[in-house]
Residue frames as a rotation matrix with the C-alpha (Angstrom) as fourth column:
MET 1
0.028 -0.849 -0.527 -5.06
-0.668 0.376 -0.642 -13.59
0.743 0.371 -0.557 -7.47
PRO 2
0.853 0.266 -0.449 -4.81
0.096 0.766 0.636 -16.91
0.513 -0.585 0.628 -5.57
ARG 3
0.485 -0.670 0.562 -2.44
-0.873 -0.407 0.268 -16.91
0.049 -0.621 -0.782 -2.64
ASP 4
0.731 -0.337 -0.594 0.42
0.186 0.935 -0.302 -19.40
0.657 0.110 0.746 -2.52
ASP 5
0.669 -0.502 -0.547 3.53
0.707 0.203 0.678 -19.90
-0.230 -0.841 0.491 -0.37
HIS 6
-0.392 -0.906 0.162 5.55
0.901 -0.342 0.269 -17.37
-0.188 0.251 0.950 -2.37
THR 7
0.210 0.554 0.806 3.37
0.607 -0.720 0.336 -14.29
0.766 0.418 -0.488 -2.05
GLU 8
-0.697 -0.411 -0.587 4.34
0.710 -0.510 -0.486 -11.14
-0.100 -0.755 0.648 -0.20
TYR 9
0.439 0.894 0.089 1.90
0.894 -0.444 0.055 -8.38
0.088 0.055 -0.995 0.71
VAL 10
-0.814 -0.579 0.049 2.69
0.576 -0.815 -0.059 -4.73
0.074 -0.020 0.997 0.03
GLY 11
-0.804 0.595 -0.016 0.03
-0.570 -0.778 -0.264 -2.48
-0.169 -0.203 0.964 1.51
LYS 12
0.136 0.928 0.348 -3.22
-0.518 0.366 -0.773 -3.68
-0.845 -0.075 0.530 0.00
GLU 13
0.496 -0.037 -0.867 -1.57
-0.843 0.220 -0.492 -5.00
0.209 0.975 0.078 -3.15
ILE 14
0.722 -0.300 0.623 -0.21
-0.012 0.895 0.445 -8.52
-0.692 -0.329 0.643 -3.55
THR 15
0.402 -0.689 -0.603 3.25
-0.915 -0.274 -0.297 -8.78
0.039 0.671 -0.740 -5.05
PRO 16
0.997 -0.080 -0.015 4.41
0.080 0.996 0.030 -12.28
0.013 -0.031 0.999 -6.01
LEU 17
0.286 -0.955 0.072 8.00
-0.953 -0.276 0.122 -12.93
-0.097 -0.103 -0.990 -5.01
ALA 18
0.694 -0.041 -0.719 9.42
-0.293 0.896 -0.333 -16.06
0.658 0.442 0.610 -6.58
TYR 19
0.894 -0.408 0.186 11.38
-0.016 0.387 0.922 -18.30
-0.448 -0.827 0.340 -4.24
VAL 20
0.647 -0.758 -0.079 15.04
-0.331 -0.186 -0.925 -17.55
0.687 0.624 -0.372 -4.87
GLU 21
0.824 -0.359 -0.438 17.79
0.556 0.658 0.507 -19.60
0.106 -0.662 0.742 -3.24
PRO 22
-0.263 -0.958 0.116 20.92
0.865 -0.287 -0.411 -17.49
0.427 -0.008 0.904 -3.93
ILE 23
0.185 0.370 -0.910 20.74
0.856 -0.516 -0.036 -14.71
-0.483 -0.772 -0.412 -1.38
GLY 24
-0.732 -0.509 -0.454 22.34
0.206 -0.799 0.564 -12.20
-0.650 0.319 0.690 -3.76
ALA 25
-0.817 0.500 0.286 19.58
0.317 -0.026 0.948 -12.72
0.482 0.865 -0.138 -6.32
LEU 26
0.105 0.867 -0.488 16.99
0.961 0.038 0.273 -12.30
0.255 -0.497 -0.829 -3.58
ALA 27
-0.198 -0.260 -0.945 18.61
0.602 -0.793 0.092 -9.03
-0.774 -0.550 0.314 -2.48
VAL 28
-0.982 -0.177 -0.058 18.45
0.055 -0.569 0.820 -7.70
-0.178 0.803 0.569 -6.03
GLN 29
-0.438 0.895 0.088 14.78
0.603 0.220 0.767 -8.72
0.667 0.389 -0.635 -6.32
LEU 30
0.170 0.485 -0.858 13.99
0.965 -0.260 0.044 -6.97
-0.202 -0.835 -0.512 -3.03
LEU 31
-0.608 -0.450 -0.654 15.73
0.311 -0.893 0.326 -3.81
-0.731 -0.005 0.683 -4.21
LYS 32
-0.934 0.300 0.192 13.65
0.133 -0.208 0.969 -3.85
0.331 0.931 0.155 -7.39
ILE 33
-0.110 0.955 -0.276 10.40
0.825 0.242 0.511 -4.43
0.555 -0.171 -0.814 -5.51
THR 34
0.079 0.124 -0.989 11.07
0.850 -0.526 0.002 -1.71
-0.520 -0.841 -0.148 -2.94
ALA 35
-0.886 -0.394 -0.244 12.02
0.200 -0.800 0.566 0.77
-0.418 0.453 0.788 -5.67
ASP 36
-0.746 0.656 0.113 8.59
0.064 -0.098 0.993 0.19
0.663 0.748 0.031 -7.26
ALA 37
-0.375 0.627 -0.683 6.67
0.910 0.390 -0.142 -0.04
0.177 -0.674 -0.717 -3.95
LYS 38
-0.015 0.487 0.874 4.13
0.162 -0.861 0.482 2.64
0.987 0.149 -0.066 -3.22
ALA 39
0.835 0.353 0.422 4.00
-0.362 -0.224 0.905 1.94
0.413 -0.909 -0.059 0.50
THR 40
-0.264 -0.901 -0.345 6.90
-0.012 0.361 -0.933 1.57
0.964 -0.242 -0.106 2.89
PRO 41
-0.340 -0.935 0.105 8.10
-0.841 0.352 0.412 -0.19
-0.422 0.052 -0.905 4.87
TYR 42
0.322 0.284 -0.903 8.19
-0.689 0.725 -0.018 -3.39
0.649 0.628 0.430 2.87
VAL 43
0.210 -0.190 0.959 8.19
-0.849 0.451 0.275 -6.42
-0.485 -0.872 -0.066 5.18
PHE 44
0.182 -0.229 -0.956 10.09
-0.634 0.716 -0.292 -9.52
0.752 0.660 -0.015 4.13
VAL 45
0.591 0.059 0.805 9.92
-0.715 0.500 0.488 -12.66
-0.374 -0.864 0.338 6.26
ALA 46
-0.164 -0.766 -0.621 13.02
-0.861 0.419 -0.288 -14.81
0.481 0.488 -0.729 5.76
LYS 47
0.485 0.420 -0.767 13.02
-0.142 0.903 0.405 -18.50
0.863 -0.087 0.498 6.59
ASN 48
0.524 -0.311 -0.793 15.56
0.834 0.378 0.402 -18.11
0.175 -0.872 0.457 9.44
GLU 49
0.861 -0.165 -0.480 17.54
0.132 -0.841 0.525 -15.50
-0.491 -0.516 -0.702 11.36
GLY 50
-0.129 -0.984 0.122 20.84
0.370 0.067 0.927 -16.26
-0.920 0.165 0.356 9.63
ARG 51
-0.276 0.113 0.954 19.30
0.961 0.001 0.278 -15.67
0.030 0.994 -0.109 6.20
ALA 52
0.791 0.603 0.107 17.70
0.590 -0.797 0.126 -12.41
0.161 -0.037 -0.986 7.39
GLU 53
0.587 -0.648 -0.486 21.03
0.072 -0.556 0.828 -11.16
-0.806 -0.521 -0.280 8.78
ALA 54
-0.419 -0.746 0.518 22.90
0.602 0.199 0.774 -12.10
-0.680 0.636 0.365 5.58
LEU 55
0.086 0.555 0.828 20.24
0.962 -0.263 0.077 -10.38
0.260 0.789 -0.556 3.51
ALA 56
0.914 0.214 -0.344 20.50
0.335 -0.877 0.345 -7.24
-0.228 -0.430 -0.873 5.67
ALA 57
0.099 -0.963 -0.252 24.27
0.157 -0.235 0.959 -7.16
-0.983 -0.135 0.128 5.18
LEU 58
-0.472 -0.232 0.851 23.90
0.832 0.203 0.517 -7.60
-0.293 0.951 0.097 1.41
LEU 59
0.503 0.732 0.459 21.26
0.822 -0.570 0.007 -4.87
0.267 0.374 -0.888 1.15
ALA 60
0.767 -0.296 -0.569 23.51
0.155 -0.776 0.612 -2.51
-0.622 -0.557 -0.549 3.14
ALA 61
-0.304 -0.945 0.123 26.36
0.308 0.025 0.951 -3.21
-0.902 0.328 0.283 0.73
LEU 62
-0.433 0.182 0.883 24.26
0.901 0.126 0.416 -2.89
-0.035 0.975 -0.218 -2.44
ALA 63
0.137 0.565 0.814 22.21
0.427 -0.775 0.466 0.14
0.894 0.283 -0.347 -1.39
PRO 64
-0.661 -0.542 -0.519 23.88
0.672 -0.118 -0.731 2.02
0.335 -0.832 0.443 1.48
ARG 65
-0.886 0.341 0.313 21.19
-0.387 -0.917 -0.098 4.75
0.254 -0.208 0.945 1.52
LEU 66
-0.039 0.896 -0.442 18.41
-0.166 0.430 0.887 2.20
0.985 0.108 0.132 2.03
ASN 67
-0.365 0.010 0.931 17.04
-0.922 -0.146 -0.359 2.04
0.132 -0.989 0.062 5.58
VAL 68
-0.038 0.263 -0.964 16.93
-0.179 0.947 0.266 -1.64
0.983 0.183 0.011 6.53
ALA 69
-0.034 0.109 0.993 15.57
-0.997 -0.070 -0.027 -2.81
0.066 -0.992 0.111 9.89
LEU 70
-0.499 -0.147 -0.854 16.22
-0.149 0.985 -0.083 -6.32
0.853 0.086 -0.514 11.20
PHE 71
0.162 0.662 0.732 13.41
-0.941 -0.120 0.317 -7.37
0.298 -0.740 0.603 13.56
PRO 72
-0.697 -0.594 -0.402 14.84
-0.466 0.801 -0.376 -10.33
0.545 -0.075 -0.835 15.50
ALA 73
0.353 0.745 -0.566 13.05
0.043 0.591 0.806 -13.13
0.935 -0.309 0.176 17.29
TRP 74
0.649 -0.130 0.750 13.22
-0.760 -0.159 0.630 -13.57
0.037 -0.979 -0.202 21.04
ASP 75
-0.256 -0.815 -0.519 16.09
-0.643 0.545 -0.539 -15.77
0.722 0.195 -0.664 22.16
ASN 76
-0.814 0.105 0.571 13.86
-0.406 0.600 -0.689 -17.88
-0.415 -0.793 -0.446 24.41
LEU 77
-0.835 0.549 -0.041 10.97
0.387 0.637 0.667 -20.25
0.392 0.541 -0.744 23.81
PRO 78
-0.223 0.835 0.503 7.32
-0.501 -0.541 0.676 -19.26
0.836 -0.101 0.539 24.24
TYR 79
0.758 0.642 0.117 6.02
-0.359 0.261 0.896 -19.90
0.545 -0.721 0.429 27.77
GLU 80
0.073 -0.811 -0.581 9.55
0.656 0.478 -0.585 -20.47
0.752 -0.339 0.566 29.04
ARG 81
0.828 0.295 -0.476 10.15
0.560 -0.425 0.711 -19.02
0.007 -0.856 -0.517 32.49
VAL 82
-0.191 -0.950 -0.249 13.45
0.809 -0.296 0.508 -17.47
-0.556 -0.104 0.825 31.37
LEU 83
0.608 0.367 -0.704 13.41
0.019 -0.893 -0.449 -13.85
-0.793 0.260 -0.551 30.22
PRO 84
0.772 -0.382 0.508 14.84
0.577 0.086 -0.812 -12.97
0.266 0.920 0.287 26.81
SER 85
-0.190 -0.931 -0.312 18.26
0.972 -0.224 0.077 -11.35
-0.142 -0.289 0.947 26.78
ARG 86
0.197 0.192 -0.961 18.59
0.276 -0.952 -0.133 -7.58
-0.941 -0.239 -0.240 27.06
GLY 87
-0.773 -0.556 -0.305 20.16
-0.156 -0.300 0.941 -7.52
-0.614 0.776 0.145 23.61
ALA 88
-0.746 0.564 0.353 17.17
0.641 0.466 0.610 -9.20
0.179 0.681 -0.710 21.99
MET 89
0.199 0.848 -0.491 14.72
0.901 -0.356 -0.248 -6.97
-0.385 -0.393 -0.835 23.89
GLY 90
-0.067 -0.315 -0.947 16.66
0.066 -0.948 0.311 -3.85
-0.996 -0.041 0.085 22.88
ARG 91
-0.952 -0.307 0.020 16.90
0.023 -0.008 1.000 -4.77
-0.307 0.952 0.015 19.19
ARG 92
-0.416 0.877 0.240 13.16
0.886 0.331 0.325 -5.52
0.206 0.348 -0.915 18.99
ALA 93
0.311 0.542 -0.780 12.24
0.738 -0.655 -0.161 -2.35
-0.599 -0.526 -0.604 20.90
SER 94
-0.456 -0.545 -0.704 14.48
-0.005 -0.789 0.614 -0.19
-0.890 0.283 0.357 18.70
VAL 95
-0.937 0.180 0.298 12.76
0.328 0.163 0.931 -1.43
0.119 0.970 -0.212 15.51
LEU 96
-0.035 0.991 -0.132 9.30
0.990 0.052 0.128 -0.88
0.134 -0.126 -0.983 17.01
LEU 97
0.176 0.014 -0.984 10.30
0.467 -0.881 0.071 2.62
-0.867 -0.472 -0.162 18.11
TRP 98
-0.827 -0.532 -0.180 11.73
0.055 -0.396 0.917 3.33
-0.559 0.748 0.356 14.64
LEU 99
-0.624 0.652 0.431 8.36
0.740 0.316 0.593 2.43
0.251 0.689 -0.680 13.12
THR 100
0.316 0.768 -0.557 6.69
0.882 -0.454 -0.125 5.23
-0.349 -0.452 -0.821 15.11
ASP 101
-0.357 -0.527 -0.771 8.93
0.151 -0.847 0.509 7.87
-0.922 0.065 0.382 13.50
SER 102
0.596 0.725 0.345 6.80
0.469 0.035 -0.883 9.22
-0.652 0.688 -0.319 10.66
THR 103
0.693 -0.365 -0.621 9.68
-0.586 -0.788 -0.191 11.29
-0.420 0.496 -0.760 9.21
CYS 104
-0.165 -0.841 -0.515 12.17
-0.953 0.270 -0.136 8.44
0.254 0.469 -0.846 8.71
ARG 105
0.624 0.422 0.657 10.74
-0.566 0.825 0.007 4.93
-0.539 -0.376 0.754 8.65
PRO 106
-0.434 -0.775 0.460 12.71
-0.182 0.575 0.797 1.94
-0.882 0.262 -0.391 7.43
ASP 107
-0.239 0.292 -0.926 12.35
-0.970 -0.106 0.217 1.07
-0.035 0.950 0.309 3.75
ILE 108
0.090 0.186 -0.978 12.58
-0.314 0.938 0.150 -2.68
0.945 0.294 0.143 4.39
ILE 109
0.142 -0.045 0.989 11.93
-0.970 0.190 0.148 -4.72
-0.195 -0.981 -0.017 7.53
LEU 110
-0.184 -0.282 -0.942 13.57
-0.459 0.872 -0.171 -8.14
0.869 0.401 -0.290 7.55
SER 111
-0.081 0.215 0.973 12.30
-0.979 0.167 -0.119 -10.69
-0.188 -0.962 0.197 10.02
THR 112
-0.925 -0.165 -0.341 11.54
-0.219 0.967 0.126 -14.36
0.309 0.192 -0.931 10.62
PRO 113
-0.057 0.958 -0.281 8.29
0.011 0.282 0.959 -16.26
0.998 0.052 -0.026 11.23
GLN 114
-0.065 -0.020 -0.998 9.24
0.924 0.376 -0.068 -16.72
0.377 -0.926 -0.007 14.90
ALA 115
-0.879 -0.356 -0.318 9.74
0.454 -0.828 -0.328 -12.97
-0.146 -0.433 0.890 15.32
VAL 116
-0.793 0.590 0.152 6.55
-0.408 -0.700 0.586 -11.75
0.452 0.403 0.796 13.65
LEU 117
-0.058 0.817 -0.574 4.32
0.217 0.571 0.791 -14.24
0.974 -0.079 -0.211 15.45
ARG 118
-0.442 -0.155 -0.884 5.29
0.887 0.071 -0.456 -13.03
0.133 -0.985 0.107 18.93
ARG 119
0.630 0.771 -0.098 3.26
0.771 -0.605 0.198 -10.30
0.093 -0.200 -0.975 20.59
VAL 120
-0.586 -0.726 0.360 4.45
0.635 -0.687 -0.353 -6.70
0.504 0.022 0.863 20.60
PRO 121
-0.549 0.391 -0.738 3.33
0.527 -0.524 -0.669 -3.77
-0.648 -0.757 0.082 22.77
PRO 122
0.449 0.782 0.432 0.51
0.862 -0.252 -0.439 -1.65
-0.235 0.569 -0.788 21.30
ARG 123
-0.011 -0.425 0.905 1.31
0.709 -0.641 -0.292 1.52
0.705 0.639 0.308 19.38
GLU 124
0.747 0.393 0.536 0.12
-0.051 -0.770 0.636 3.64
0.663 -0.503 -0.555 22.33
ALA 125
0.804 -0.491 -0.336 2.96
0.522 0.312 0.793 2.24
-0.285 -0.813 0.508 24.47
TRP 126
-0.137 -0.932 0.336 5.48
0.987 -0.102 0.122 4.02
-0.079 0.349 0.934 22.24
GLU 127
0.474 0.369 0.799 3.78
0.510 -0.855 0.092 7.42
0.717 0.364 -0.594 22.17
GLY 128
0.914 -0.124 0.386 5.82
-0.329 -0.783 0.527 10.13
0.237 -0.609 -0.757 23.83
THR 129
0.713 -0.694 0.100 9.04
0.442 0.557 0.703 8.09
-0.544 -0.457 0.704 23.84
ARG 130
0.188 -0.647 0.739 10.75
0.910 -0.169 -0.379 10.21
0.370 0.743 0.557 21.19
């Protein structure tokens, strides 16, 4: 299957996700895809942080039992000499730590391009922290 701008990857399978502007329709599509998904967590990269947060709130309202993680971007620019805020560091670290829990992983991870492109500590850094 050729890859285009509207393709999401689930495990080793490719699942096309049509571009949907109304956020409610997108939330319903994500619920349908995750219900059929064989591998979790399902990672969805939203176009900006506001859209990811709105989508997380909608998914929590539509499916309260669904585990949704919001992986935020740093609140500073790359190569800036200012450290990110403690809140941003804590939110990112909590999602990464949650991913190491094999008994209860998130069903969906919502993020942004800026967040997924930044480096994260290796998996070994989180071993023994639980």
